[in-house]
PyMOL Python script that loads the backbone (N, CA, C, O; Angstrom):
from pymol import cmd

cmd.read_pdbstr("""\
ATOM      1  N   MET A   1      19.185  19.867  12.264  1.00  0.00           N
ATOM      2  CA  MET A   1      20.469  20.514  12.370  1.00  0.00           C
ATOM      3  C   MET A   1      21.386  20.022  11.252  1.00  0.00           C
ATOM      4  O   MET A   1      22.227  20.771  10.755  1.00  0.00           O
ATOM      5  N   ASP A   2      21.219  18.771  10.866  1.00  0.00           N
ATOM      6  CA  ASP A   2      22.027  18.250   9.770  1.00  0.00           C
ATOM      7  C   ASP A   2      21.728  18.981   8.463  1.00  0.00           C
ATOM      8  O   ASP A   2      22.636  19.271   7.684  1.00  0.00           O
ATOM      9  N   LEU A   3      20.455  19.274   8.234  1.00  0.00           N
ATOM     10  CA  LEU A   3      20.048  19.952   7.002  1.00  0.00           C
ATOM     11  C   LEU A   3      20.781  21.273   6.815  1.00  0.00           C
ATOM     12  O   LEU A   3      21.186  21.605   5.701  1.00  0.00           O
ATOM     13  N   PHE A   4      20.952  22.023   7.888  1.00  0.00           N
ATOM     14  CA  PHE A   4      21.616  23.324   7.820  1.00  0.00           C
ATOM     15  C   PHE A   4      23.094  23.261   8.220  1.00  0.00           C
ATOM     16  O   PHE A   4      23.764  24.286   8.347  1.00  0.00           O
ATOM     17  N   GLU A   5      23.578  22.041   8.415  1.00  0.00           N
ATOM     18  CA  GLU A   5      24.973  21.815   8.783  1.00  0.00           C
ATOM     19  C   GLU A   5      25.365  22.577  10.053  1.00  0.00           C
ATOM     20  O   GLU A   5      26.412  23.220  10.129  1.00  0.00           O
ATOM     21  N   LEU A   6      24.481  22.474  11.037  1.00  0.00           N
ATOM     22  CA  LEU A   6      24.712  23.108  12.330  1.00  0.00           C
ATOM     23  C   LEU A   6      25.154  22.060  13.340  1.00  0.00           C
ATOM     24  O   LEU A   6      24.764  20.895  13.257  1.00  0.00           O
ATOM     25  N   GLU A   7      25.954  22.480  14.273  1.00  0.00           N
ATOM     26  CA  GLU A   7      26.390  21.596  15.346  1.00  0.00           C
ATOM     27  C   GLU A   7      26.133  22.291  16.680  1.00  0.00           C
ATOM     28  O   GLU A   7      26.540  23.435  16.882  1.00  0.00           O
ATOM     29  N   ALA A   8      25.463  21.601  17.576  1.00  0.00           N
ATOM     30  CA  ALA A   8      25.156  22.168  18.884  1.00  0.00           C
ATOM     31  C   ALA A   8      26.419  22.282  19.730  1.00  0.00           C
ATOM     32  O   ALA A   8      27.283  21.406  19.700  1.00  0.00           O
ATOM     33  N   ASP A   9      26.513  23.365  20.478  1.00  0.00           N
ATOM     34  CA  ASP A   9      27.622  23.510  21.418  1.00  0.00           C
ATOM     35  C   ASP A   9      27.450  22.564  22.602  1.00  0.00           C
ATOM     36  O   ASP A   9      28.425  22.047  23.146  1.00  0.00           O
ATOM     37  N   PHE A  10      26.194  22.347  22.992  1.00  0.00           N
ATOM     38  CA  PHE A  10      25.888  21.475  24.130  1.00  0.00           C
ATOM     39  C   PHE A  10      24.671  20.628  23.784  1.00  0.00           C
ATOM     40  O   PHE A  10      23.759  21.099  23.104  1.00  0.00           O
ATOM     41  N   ASP A  11      24.653  19.404  24.238  1.00  0.00           N
ATOM     42  CA  ASP A  11      23.508  18.519  24.080  1.00  0.00           C
ATOM     43  C   ASP A  11      23.075  18.092  25.473  1.00  0.00           C
ATOM     44  O   ASP A  11      23.801  17.381  26.167  1.00  0.00           O
ATOM     45  N   LEU A  12      21.904  18.524  25.874  1.00  0.00           N
ATOM     46  CA  LEU A  12      21.403  18.182  27.207  1.00  0.00           C
ATOM     47  C   LEU A  12      20.841  16.764  27.269  1.00  0.00           C
ATOM     48  O   LEU A  12      20.484  16.284  28.345  1.00  0.00           O
ATOM     49  N   ASN A  13      20.760  16.092  26.117  1.00  0.00           N
ATOM     50  CA  ASN A  13      20.261  14.717  26.067  1.00  0.00           C
ATOM     51  C   ASN A  13      18.901  14.600  26.759  1.00  0.00           C
ATOM     52  O   ASN A  13      18.694  13.755  27.630  1.00  0.00           O
ATOM     53  N   ILE A  14      17.998  15.459  26.349  1.00  0.00           N
ATOM     54  CA  ILE A  14      16.686  15.566  26.991  1.00  0.00           C
ATOM     55  C   ILE A  14      15.760  14.408  26.622  1.00  0.00           C
ATOM     56  O   ILE A  14      15.108  13.835  27.495  1.00  0.00           O
ATOM     57  N   MET A  15      15.699  14.063  25.348  1.00  0.00           N
ATOM     58  CA  MET A  15      14.702  13.111  24.883  1.00  0.00           C
ATOM     59  C   MET A  15      15.032  11.686  25.318  1.00  0.00           C
ATOM     60  O   MET A  15      16.099  11.154  25.010  1.00  0.00           O
ATOM     61  N   GLN A  16      14.092  11.086  26.039  1.00  0.00           N
ATOM     62  CA  GLN A  16      14.218   9.721  26.538  1.00  0.00           C
ATOM     63  C   GLN A  16      12.915   8.976  26.246  1.00  0.00           C
ATOM     64  O   GLN A  16      11.836   9.568  26.274  1.00  0.00           O
ATOM     65  N   HIS A  17      13.020   7.700  25.973  1.00  0.00           N
ATOM     66  CA  HIS A  17      11.841   6.885  25.706  1.00  0.00           C
ATOM     67  C   HIS A  17      10.937   6.822  26.944  1.00  0.00           C
ATOM     68  O   HIS A  17      11.413   6.601  28.057  1.00  0.00           O
ATOM     69  N   GLY A  18       9.641   7.018  26.739  1.00  0.00           N
ATOM     70  CA  GLY A  18       8.671   6.861  27.816  1.00  0.00           C
ATOM     71  C   GLY A  18       8.593   8.015  28.797  1.00  0.00           C
ATOM     72  O   GLY A  18       7.942   7.892  29.834  1.00  0.00           O
ATOM     73  N   GLN A  19       9.235   9.123  28.500  1.00  0.00           N
ATOM     74  CA  GLN A  19       9.218  10.254  29.435  1.00  0.00           C
ATOM     75  C   GLN A  19       7.893  11.011  29.367  1.00  0.00           C
ATOM     76  O   GLN A  19       7.135  10.881  28.405  1.00  0.00           O
ATOM     77  N   ASP A  20       7.633  11.793  30.389  1.00  0.00           N
ATOM     78  CA  ASP A  20       6.479  12.679  30.372  1.00  0.00           C
ATOM     79  C   ASP A  20       6.981  14.115  30.537  1.00  0.00           C
ATOM     80  O   ASP A  20       8.188  14.344  30.606  1.00  0.00           O
ATOM     81  N   LEU A  21       6.077  15.066  30.600  1.00  0.00           N
ATOM     82  CA  LEU A  21       6.476  16.477  30.686  1.00  0.00           C
ATOM     83  C   LEU A  21       7.243  16.798  31.962  1.00  0.00           C
ATOM     84  O   LEU A  21       8.086  17.695  31.962  1.00  0.00           O
ATOM     85  N   THR A  22       6.969  16.093  33.031  1.00  0.00           N
ATOM     86  CA  THR A  22       7.730  16.299  34.261  1.00  0.00           C
ATOM     87  C   THR A  22       9.187  15.902  34.057  1.00  0.00           C
ATOM     88  O   THR A  22      10.092  16.594  34.525  1.00  0.00           O
ATOM     89  N   ASP A  23       9.415  14.798  33.365  1.00  0.00           N
ATOM     90  CA  ASP A  23      10.788  14.367  33.074  1.00  0.00           C
ATOM     91  C   ASP A  23      11.515  15.391  32.214  1.00  0.00           C
ATOM     92  O   ASP A  23      12.666  15.732  32.488  1.00  0.00           O
ATOM     93  N   VAL A  24      10.845  15.884  31.172  1.00  0.00           N
ATOM     94  CA  VAL A  24      11.460  16.881  30.285  1.00  0.00           C
ATOM     95  C   VAL A  24      11.783  18.146  31.071  1.00  0.00           C
ATOM     96  O   VAL A  24      12.872  18.704  30.944  1.00  0.00           O
ATOM     97  N   THR A  25      10.835  18.591  31.879  1.00  0.00           N
ATOM     98  CA  THR A  25      11.046  19.800  32.686  1.00  0.00           C
ATOM     99  C   THR A  25      12.263  19.635  33.586  1.00  0.00           C
ATOM    100  O   THR A  25      13.118  20.519  33.642  1.00  0.00           O
ATOM    101  N   ASN A  26      12.346  18.520  34.281  1.00  0.00           N
ATOM    102  CA  ASN A  26      13.473  18.270  35.182  1.00  0.00           C
ATOM    103  C   ASN A  26      14.801  18.229  34.438  1.00  0.00           C
ATOM    104  O   ASN A  26      15.782  18.818  34.892  1.00  0.00           O
ATOM    105  N   ARG A  27      14.842  17.544  33.306  1.00  0.00           N
ATOM    106  CA  ARG A  27      16.097  17.427  32.558  1.00  0.00           C
ATOM    107  C   ARG A  27      16.564  18.782  32.030  1.00  0.00           C
ATOM    108  O   ARG A  27      17.749  19.111  32.093  1.00  0.00           O
ATOM    109  N   VAL A  28      15.613  19.564  31.506  1.00  0.00           N
ATOM    110  CA  VAL A  28      15.987  20.891  30.998  1.00  0.00           C
ATOM    111  C   VAL A  28      16.427  21.786  32.151  1.00  0.00           C
ATOM    112  O   VAL A  28      17.452  22.460  32.047  1.00  0.00           O
ATOM    113  N   LEU A  29      15.682  21.805  33.231  1.00  0.00           N
ATOM    114  CA  LEU A  29      16.003  22.657  34.374  1.00  0.00           C
ATOM    115  C   LEU A  29      17.387  22.333  34.934  1.00  0.00           C
ATOM    116  O   LEU A  29      18.179  23.243  35.176  1.00  0.00           O
ATOM    117  N   ILE A  30      17.682  21.074  35.138  1.00  0.00           N
ATOM    118  CA  ILE A  30      18.986  20.663  35.674  1.00  0.00           C
ATOM    119  C   ILE A  30      20.098  20.920  34.662  1.00  0.00           C
ATOM    120  O   ILE A  30      21.162  21.425  35.018  1.00  0.00           O
ATOM    121  N   GLY A  31      19.848  20.572  33.402  1.00  0.00           N
ATOM    122  CA  GLY A  31      20.861  20.782  32.372  1.00  0.00           C
ATOM    123  C   GLY A  31      21.178  22.250  32.159  1.00  0.00           C
ATOM    124  O   GLY A  31      22.345  22.627  32.042  1.00  0.00           O
ATOM    125  N   MET A  32      20.142  23.083  32.108  1.00  0.00           N
ATOM    126  CA  MET A  32      20.361  24.513  31.906  1.00  0.00           C
ATOM    127  C   MET A  32      20.995  25.147  33.133  1.00  0.00           C
ATOM    128  O   MET A  32      21.812  26.058  33.001  1.00  0.00           O
ATOM    129  N   GLN A  33      20.636  24.685  34.318  1.00  0.00           N
ATOM    130  CA  GLN A  33      21.268  25.219  35.524  1.00  0.00           C
ATOM    131  C   GLN A  33      22.775  25.007  35.462  1.00  0.00           C
ATOM    132  O   GLN A  33      23.551  25.914  35.765  1.00  0.00           O
ATOM    133  N   ASP A  34      23.181  23.816  35.072  1.00  0.00           N
ATOM    134  CA  ASP A  34      24.607  23.514  34.973  1.00  0.00           C
ATOM    135  C   ASP A  34      25.283  24.405  33.924  1.00  0.00           C
ATOM    136  O   ASP A  34      26.352  24.960  34.179  1.00  0.00           O
ATOM    137  N   LEU A  35      24.668  24.540  32.754  1.00  0.00           N
ATOM    138  CA  LEU A  35      25.255  25.383  31.707  1.00  0.00           C
ATOM    139  C   LEU A  35      25.337  26.847  32.130  1.00  0.00           C
ATOM    140  O   LEU A  35      26.359  27.503  31.929  1.00  0.00           O
ATOM    141  N   LEU A  36      24.259  27.350  32.714  1.00  0.00           N
ATOM    142  CA  LEU A  36      24.232  28.767  33.091  1.00  0.00           C
ATOM    143  C   LEU A  36      25.196  29.075  34.226  1.00  0.00           C
ATOM    144  O   LEU A  36      25.758  30.169  34.292  1.00  0.00           O
ATOM    145  N   LYS A  37      25.386  28.122  35.108  1.00  0.00           N
ATOM    146  CA  LYS A  37      26.245  28.317  36.263  1.00  0.00           C
ATOM    147  C   LYS A  37      27.717  28.090  35.940  1.00  0.00           C
ATOM    148  O   LYS A  37      28.583  28.823  36.418  1.00  0.00           O
ATOM    149  N   ASN A  38      27.999  27.069  35.126  1.00  0.00           N
ATOM    150  CA  ASN A  38      29.376  26.623  34.947  1.00  0.00           C
ATOM    151  C   ASN A  38      29.972  26.847  33.563  1.00  0.00           C
ATOM    152  O   ASN A  38      31.195  26.874  33.432  1.00  0.00           O
ATOM    153  N   GLU A  39      29.161  27.008  32.535  1.00  0.00           N
ATOM    154  CA  GLU A  39      29.684  27.107  31.179  1.00  0.00           C
ATOM    155  C   GLU A  39      29.527  28.505  30.594  1.00  0.00           C
ATOM    156  O   GLU A  39      30.516  29.146  30.237  1.00  0.00           O
ATOM    157  N   TRP A  40      28.293  28.975  30.496  1.00  0.00           N
ATOM    158  CA  TRP A  40      28.022  30.223  29.777  1.00  0.00           C
ATOM    159  C   TRP A  40      28.165  31.451  30.648  1.00  0.00           C
ATOM    160  O   TRP A  40      28.851  32.401  30.270  1.00  0.00           O
ATOM    161  N   LYS A  41      27.529  31.449  31.806  1.00  0.00           N
ATOM    162  CA  LYS A  41      27.478  32.608  32.698  1.00  0.00           C
ATOM    163  C   LYS A  41      27.057  33.883  31.942  1.00  0.00           C
ATOM    164  O   LYS A  41      27.767  34.889  31.976  1.00  0.00           O
ATOM    165  N   PRO A  42      25.900  33.835  31.260  1.00  0.00           N
ATOM    166  CA  PRO A  42      25.480  34.980  30.451  1.00  0.00           C
ATOM    167  C   PRO A  42      24.887  36.108  31.291  1.00  0.00           C
ATOM    168  O   PRO A  42      24.501  35.908  32.443  1.00  0.00           O
ATOM    169  N   ASP A  43      24.824  37.285  30.699  1.00  0.00           N
ATOM    170  CA  ASP A  43      24.140  38.417  31.319  1.00  0.00           C
ATOM    171  C   ASP A  43      22.652  38.370  31.038  1.00  0.00           C
ATOM    172  O   ASP A  43      21.856  38.930  31.792  1.00  0.00           O
ATOM    173  N   LEU A  44      22.265  37.697  29.943  1.00  0.00           N
ATOM    174  CA  LEU A  44      20.875  37.637  29.524  1.00  0.00           C
ATOM    175  C   LEU A  44      20.633  36.314  28.816  1.00  0.00           C
ATOM    176  O   LEU A  44      21.499  35.830  28.086  1.00  0.00           O
ATOM    177  N   VAL A  45      19.466  35.730  29.026  1.00  0.00           N
ATOM    178  CA  VAL A  45      19.054  34.536  28.305  1.00  0.00           C
ATOM    179  C   VAL A  45      17.849  34.918  27.461  1.00  0.00           C
ATOM    180  O   VAL A  45      16.834  35.379  27.983  1.00  0.00           O
ATOM    181  N   LEU A  46      17.967  34.722  26.149  1.00  0.00           N
ATOM    182  CA  LEU A  46      16.875  35.013  25.227  1.00  0.00           C
ATOM    183  C   LEU A  46      16.209  33.700  24.851  1.00  0.00           C
ATOM    184  O   LEU A  46      16.856  32.788  24.335  1.00  0.00           O
ATOM    185  N   ILE A  47      14.915  33.612  25.114  1.00  0.00           N
ATOM    186  CA  ILE A  47      14.162  32.398  24.826  1.00  0.00           C
ATOM    187  C   ILE A  47      13.042  32.733  23.856  1.00  0.00           C
ATOM    188  O   ILE A  47      12.648  33.891  23.721  1.00  0.00           O
ATOM    189  N   HIS A  48      12.538  31.717  23.187  1.00  0.00           N
ATOM    190  CA  HIS A  48      11.432  31.949  22.259  1.00  0.00           C
ATOM    191  C   HIS A  48      10.418  30.828  22.377  1.00  0.00           C
ATOM    192  O   HIS A  48      10.748  29.695  22.726  1.00  0.00           O
ATOM    193  N   GLY A  49       9.187  31.171  22.080  1.00  0.00           N
ATOM    194  CA  GLY A  49       8.135  30.170  22.053  1.00  0.00           C
ATOM    195  C   GLY A  49       7.410  30.019  23.375  1.00  0.00           C
ATOM    196  O   GLY A  49       7.542  30.834  24.288  1.00  0.00           O
ATOM    197  N   ASP A  50       6.630  28.932  23.443  1.00  0.00           N
ATOM    198  CA  ASP A  50       5.829  28.665  24.637  1.00  0.00           C
ATOM    199  C   ASP A  50       5.856  27.182  24.987  1.00  0.00           C
ATOM    200  O   ASP A  50       4.854  26.618  25.425  1.00  0.00           O
ATOM    201  N   THR A  51       7.007  26.564  24.789  1.00  0.00           N
ATOM    202  CA  THR A  51       7.136  25.141  25.062  1.00  0.00           C
ATOM    203  C   THR A  51       7.649  24.906  26.484  1.00  0.00           C
ATOM    204  O   THR A  51       8.034  25.847  27.178  1.00  0.00           O
ATOM    205  N   ILE A  52       7.649  23.657  26.900  1.00  0.00           N
ATOM    206  CA  ILE A  52       8.151  23.314  28.228  1.00  0.00           C
ATOM    207  C   ILE A  52       9.647  23.599  28.322  1.00  0.00           C
ATOM    208  O   ILE A  52      10.141  23.934  29.398  1.00  0.00           O
ATOM    209  N   THR A  53      10.380  23.470  27.208  1.00  0.00           N
ATOM    210  CA  THR A  53      11.803  23.787  27.232  1.00  0.00           C
ATOM    211  C   THR A  53      12.024  25.284  27.412  1.00  0.00           C
ATOM    212  O   THR A  53      12.965  25.699  28.090  1.00  0.00           O
ATOM    213  N   CYS A  54      11.170  26.084  26.814  1.00  0.00           N
ATOM    214  CA  CYS A  54      11.233  27.538  26.987  1.00  0.00           C
ATOM    215  C   CYS A  54      10.978  27.895  28.456  1.00  0.00           C
ATOM    216  O   CYS A  54      11.730  28.659  29.061  1.00  0.00           O
ATOM    217  N   PHE A  55       9.920  27.337  29.009  1.00  0.00           N
ATOM    218  CA  PHE A  55       9.586  27.577  30.411  1.00  0.00           C
ATOM    219  C   PHE A  55      10.716  27.152  31.343  1.00  0.00           C
ATOM    220  O   PHE A  55      11.115  27.901  32.235  1.00  0.00           O
ATOM    221  N   SER A  56      11.224  25.946  31.127  1.00  0.00           N
ATOM    222  CA  SER A  56      12.257  25.409  32.015  1.00  0.00           C
ATOM    223  C   SER A  56      13.560  26.196  31.921  1.00  0.00           C
ATOM    224  O   SER A  56      14.239  26.402  32.927  1.00  0.00           O
ATOM    225  N   THR A  57      13.906  26.634  30.719  1.00  0.00           N
ATOM    226  CA  THR A  57      15.104  27.454  30.540  1.00  0.00           C
ATOM    227  C   THR A  57      14.937  28.794  31.235  1.00  0.00           C
ATOM    228  O   THR A  57      15.856  29.272  31.899  1.00  0.00           O
ATOM    229  N   ALA A  58      13.765  29.402  31.084  1.00  0.00           N
ATOM    230  CA  ALA A  58      13.497  30.675  31.763  1.00  0.00           C
ATOM    231  C   ALA A  58      13.564  30.508  33.273  1.00  0.00           C
ATOM    232  O   ALA A  58      14.109  31.365  33.968  1.00  0.00           O
ATOM    233  N   LEU A  59      13.021  29.422  33.781  1.00  0.00           N
ATOM    234  CA  LEU A  59      13.046  29.170  35.219  1.00  0.00           C
ATOM    235  C   LEU A  59      14.473  28.987  35.720  1.00  0.00           C
ATOM    236  O   LEU A  59      14.834  29.511  36.774  1.00  0.00           O
ATOM    237  N   ALA A  60      15.283  28.247  34.972  1.00  0.00           N
ATOM    238  CA  ALA A  60      16.685  28.052  35.356  1.00  0.00           C
ATOM    239  C   ALA A  60      17.422  29.382  35.382  1.00  0.00           C
ATOM    240  O   ALA A  60      18.191  29.651  36.304  1.00  0.00           O
ATOM    241  N   ALA A  61      17.186  30.220  34.365  1.00  0.00           N
ATOM    242  CA  ALA A  61      17.826  31.542  34.323  1.00  0.00           C
ATOM    243  C   ALA A  61      17.356  32.401  35.489  1.00  0.00           C
ATOM    244  O   ALA A  61      18.165  33.071  36.131  1.00  0.00           O
ATOM    245  N   PHE A  62      16.066  32.387  35.766  1.00  0.00           N
ATOM    246  CA  PHE A  62      15.521  33.143  36.894  1.00  0.00           C
ATOM    247  C   PHE A  62      16.171  32.712  38.204  1.00  0.00           C
ATOM    248  O   PHE A  62      16.566  33.552  39.012  1.00  0.00           O
ATOM    249  N   TYR A  63      16.279  31.404  38.412  1.00  0.00           N
ATOM    250  CA  TYR A  63      16.899  30.895  39.632  1.00  0.00           C
ATOM    251  C   TYR A  63      18.362  31.317  39.764  1.00  0.00           C
ATOM    252  O   TYR A  63      18.877  31.445  40.875  1.00  0.00           O
ATOM    253  N   GLU A  64      19.029  31.532  38.629  1.00  0.00           N
ATOM    254  CA  GLU A  64      20.430  31.967  38.650  1.00  0.00           C
ATOM    255  C   GLU A  64      20.562  33.493  38.664  1.00  0.00           C
ATOM    256  O   GLU A  64      21.672  34.024  38.630  1.00  0.00           O
ATOM    257  N   GLY A  65      19.438  34.188  38.714  1.00  0.00           N
ATOM    258  CA  GLY A  65      19.470  35.654  38.760  1.00  0.00           C
ATOM    259  C   GLY A  65      19.836  36.297  37.430  1.00  0.00           C
ATOM    260  O   GLY A  65      20.354  37.414  37.399  1.00  0.00           O
ATOM    261  N   ILE A  66      19.571  35.602  36.342  1.00  0.00           N
ATOM    262  CA  ILE A  66      19.910  36.089  35.005  1.00  0.00           C
ATOM    263  C   ILE A  66      18.666  36.705  34.365  1.00  0.00           C
ATOM    264  O   ILE A  66      17.570  36.152  34.454  1.00  0.00           O
ATOM    265  N   VAL A  67      18.848  37.846  33.725  1.00  0.00           N
ATOM    266  CA  VAL A  67      17.756  38.530  33.034  1.00  0.00           C
ATOM    267  C   VAL A  67      17.261  37.647  31.884  1.00  0.00           C
ATOM    268  O   VAL A  67      18.052  37.004  31.194  1.00  0.00           O
ATOM    269  N   ILE A  68      15.944  37.629  31.693  1.00  0.00           N
ATOM    270  CA  ILE A  68      15.321  36.807  30.663  1.00  0.00           C
ATOM    271  C   ILE A  68      14.652  37.703  29.638  1.00  0.00           C
ATOM    272  O   ILE A  68      13.930  38.636  29.988  1.00  0.00           O
ATOM    273  N   GLY A  69      14.899  37.411  28.366  1.00  0.00           N
ATOM    274  CA  GLY A  69      14.173  38.051  27.273  1.00  0.00           C
ATOM    275  C   GLY A  69      13.347  36.986  26.582  1.00  0.00           C
ATOM    276  O   GLY A  69      13.839  35.887  26.327  1.00  0.00           O
ATOM    277  N   HIS A  70      12.080  37.301  26.271  1.00  0.00           N
ATOM    278  CA  HIS A  70      11.195  36.313  25.655  1.00  0.00           C
ATOM    279  C   HIS A  70      10.655  36.841  24.335  1.00  0.00           C
ATOM    280  O   HIS A  70      10.159  37.965  24.266  1.00  0.00           O
ATOM    281  N   VAL A  71      10.753  36.034  23.297  1.00  0.00           N
ATOM    282  CA  VAL A  71      10.229  36.382  21.978  1.00  0.00           C
ATOM    283  C   VAL A  71       9.169  35.355  21.619  1.00  0.00           C
ATOM    284  O   VAL A  71       9.415  34.150  21.678  1.00  0.00           O
ATOM    285  N   GLU A  72       8.003  35.830  21.252  1.00  0.00           N
ATOM    286  CA  GLU A  72       6.920  34.948  20.814  1.00  0.00           C
ATOM    287  C   GLU A  72       6.436  35.449  19.470  1.00  0.00           C
ATOM    288  O   GLU A  72       6.162  36.639  19.314  1.00  0.00           O
ATOM    289  N   VAL A  73       6.327  34.563  18.501  1.00  0.00           N
ATOM    290  CA  VAL A  73       5.975  34.987  17.154  1.00  0.00           C
ATOM    291  C   VAL A  73       4.484  34.962  16.878  1.00  0.00           C
ATOM    292  O   VAL A  73       4.058  35.526  15.870  1.00  0.00           O
ATOM    293  N   GLY A  74       3.677  34.348  17.703  1.00  0.00           N
ATOM    294  CA  GLY A  74       2.238  34.368  17.511  1.00  0.00           C
ATOM    295  C   GLY A  74       1.731  33.418  16.437  1.00  0.00           C
ATOM    296  O   GLY A  74       0.713  33.697  15.805  1.00  0.00           O
ATOM    297  N   LEU A  75       2.412  32.310  16.218  1.00  0.00           N
ATOM    298  CA  LEU A  75       1.984  31.393  15.162  1.00  0.00           C
ATOM    299  C   LEU A  75       0.600  30.812  15.405  1.00  0.00           C
ATOM    300  O   LEU A  75      -0.173  30.647  14.462  1.00  0.00           O
ATOM    301  N   ARG A  76       0.278  30.502  16.646  1.00  0.00           N
ATOM    302  CA  ARG A  76      -1.036  29.917  16.929  1.00  0.00           C
ATOM    303  C   ARG A  76      -2.147  30.950  16.886  1.00  0.00           C
ATOM    304  O   ARG A  76      -3.278  30.639  16.510  1.00  0.00           O
ATOM    305  N   THR A  77      -1.828  32.176  17.268  1.00  0.00           N
ATOM    306  CA  THR A  77      -2.873  33.214  17.280  1.00  0.00           C
ATOM    307  C   THR A  77      -3.063  33.859  15.935  1.00  0.00           C
ATOM    308  O   THR A  77      -4.088  34.494  15.690  1.00  0.00           O
ATOM    309  N   GLY A  78      -2.092  33.709  15.057  1.00  0.00           N
ATOM    310  CA  GLY A  78      -2.159  34.370  13.765  1.00  0.00           C
ATOM    311  C   GLY A  78      -1.775  35.826  13.830  1.00  0.00           C
ATOM    312  O   GLY A  78      -1.846  36.529  12.822  1.00  0.00           O
ATOM    313  N   ASN A  79      -1.365  36.303  15.009  1.00  0.00           N
ATOM    314  CA  ASN A  79      -0.964  37.698  15.206  1.00  0.00           C
ATOM    315  C   ASN A  79       0.557  37.762  15.196  1.00  0.00           C
ATOM    316  O   ASN A  79       1.200  37.776  16.245  1.00  0.00           O
ATOM    317  N   LEU A  80       1.129  37.800  13.974  1.00  0.00           N
ATOM    318  CA  LEU A  80       2.578  37.821  13.861  1.00  0.00           C
ATOM    319  C   LEU A  80       3.145  39.179  14.202  1.00  0.00           C
ATOM    320  O   LEU A  80       4.360  39.370  14.157  1.00  0.00           O
TER     321      LEU A  80
END
""", "prot")
cmd.dss("prot")
cmd.show_as("cartoon", "prot")
cmd.util.cbc("prot")
cmd.orient("prot")
């Protein structure tokens, strides 16, 4: 983000020493639930990729009744 001089609107402080995927999932799910419920209140959440953060964000949006849009570029399959 420094390279492109970008600043995040919110930092969920996800990365912790010694965490596993369950920890990441929980932190993203709880953090996104709070943002979606109390800060953004969007009509649609657009996510990309196939990471645990993508999954957890989609799940948080689903739980809040928010429409989800998913974009996948196909980098691993070579089918762009």
